[in-house]
DRENROMAR-834405 format. One record per residue (C-alpha): x, y, z. Coordinates in steps of 0.1 Angstrom, whole numbers, plus 5000, padded with zeros to 4 digits. Example, Ala and Ser with C-alpha at 12.3 -4.5 7.8 and 13.67 -1.06 7.14 Angstrom:
2
rec px:5123	py:4955	pz:5078
rec px:5137	py:4989	pz:5071
***
This chain:
82
rec px:8227	py:4012	pz:9651
rec px:8256	py:3989	pz:9646
rec px:8283	py:3987	pz:9620
rec px:8298	py:3953	pz:9609
rec px:8333	py:3955	pz:9593
rec px:8346	py:3933	pz:9565
rec px:8383	py:3937	pz:9566
rec px:8396	py:3930	pz:9531
rec px:8433	py:3923	pz:9518
rec px:8448	py:3910	pz:9487
rec px:8425	py:3928	pz:9463
rec px:8413	py:3962	pz:9454
rec px:8383	py:3970	pz:9473
rec px:8375	py:3999	pz:9448
rec px:8366	py:3975	pz:9422
rec px:8350	py:3947	pz:9444
rec px:8316	py:3934	pz:9445
rec px:8307	py:3921	pz:9479
rec px:8276	py:3898	pz:9491
rec px:8265	py:3901	pz:9529
rec px:8249	py:3868	pz:9539
rec px:8237	py:3857	pz:9573
rec px:8228	py:3825	pz:9593
rec px:8205	py:3825	pz:9621
rec px:8203	py:3797	pz:9650
rec px:8193	py:3765	pz:9634
rec px:8185	py:3780	pz:9602
rec px:8201	py:3781	pz:9566
rec px:8222	py:3808	pz:9551
rec px:8201	py:3839	pz:9538
rec px:8212	py:3864	pz:9516
rec px:8207	py:3900	pz:9526
rec px:8228	py:3926	pz:9506
rec px:8248	py:3929	pz:9475
rec px:8271	py:3959	pz:9472
rec px:8292	py:3978	pz:9447
rec px:8285	py:4013	pz:9451
rec px:8254	py:4034	pz:9462
rec px:8240	py:4033	pz:9428
rec px:8247	py:3996	pz:9419
rec px:8233	py:3974	pz:9448
rec px:8205	py:3952	pz:9460
rec px:8189	py:3944	pz:9494
rec px:8166	py:3918	pz:9504
rec px:8130	py:3927	pz:9514
rec px:8135	py:3914	pz:9551
rec px:8162	py:3941	pz:9558
rec px:8150	py:3968	pz:9534
rec px:8150	py:4000	pz:9550
rec px:8171	py:3989	pz:9580
rec px:8203	py:3976	pz:9567
rec px:8226	py:3994	pz:9544
rec px:8260	py:3988	pz:9529
rec px:8290	py:4010	pz:9523
rec px:8329	py:4006	pz:9517
rec px:8359	py:4028	pz:9518
rec px:8395	py:4020	pz:9504
rec px:8401	py:3989	pz:9525
rec px:8369	py:3977	pz:9540
rec px:8332	py:3970	pz:9534
rec px:8306	py:3977	pz:9561
rec px:8272	py:3965	pz:9569
rec px:8251	py:3992	pz:9586
rec px:8222	py:3978	pz:9608
rec px:8192	py:3997	pz:9625
rec px:8160	py:3987	pz:9640
rec px:8174	py:3954	pz:9649
rec px:8147	py:3928	pz:9662
rec px:8155	py:3892	pz:9676
rec px:8151	py:3878	pz:9641
rec px:8181	py:3896	pz:9633
rec px:8204	py:3876	pz:9657
rec px:8224	py:3855	pz:9635
rec px:8263	py:3852	pz:9623
rec px:8268	py:3876	pz:9594
rec px:8293	py:3867	pz:9565
rec px:8309	py:3888	pz:9537
rec px:8316	py:3870	pz:9505
rec px:8336	py:3886	pz:9477
rec px:8323	py:3883	pz:9442
rec px:8353	py:3866	pz:9421
rec px:8353	py:3876	pz:9384
***
């Protein structure tokens, strides 16, 4: 398993909502996870059961497991701005 870190600054992570998005070589952007808390989140079917998200006081995280060649991509975190 692997963990990607989205290092955050300039806003309160505790009250923030984050999308995780990826882009495989030669492909378009693909949304994978929306995360606010363990009780308020949504996960794309393509990564359901394999990818999860979390956060602490300063960062968001994407946890990956059971990776396949199709998971090779640039991964982005994008904060929801209210």
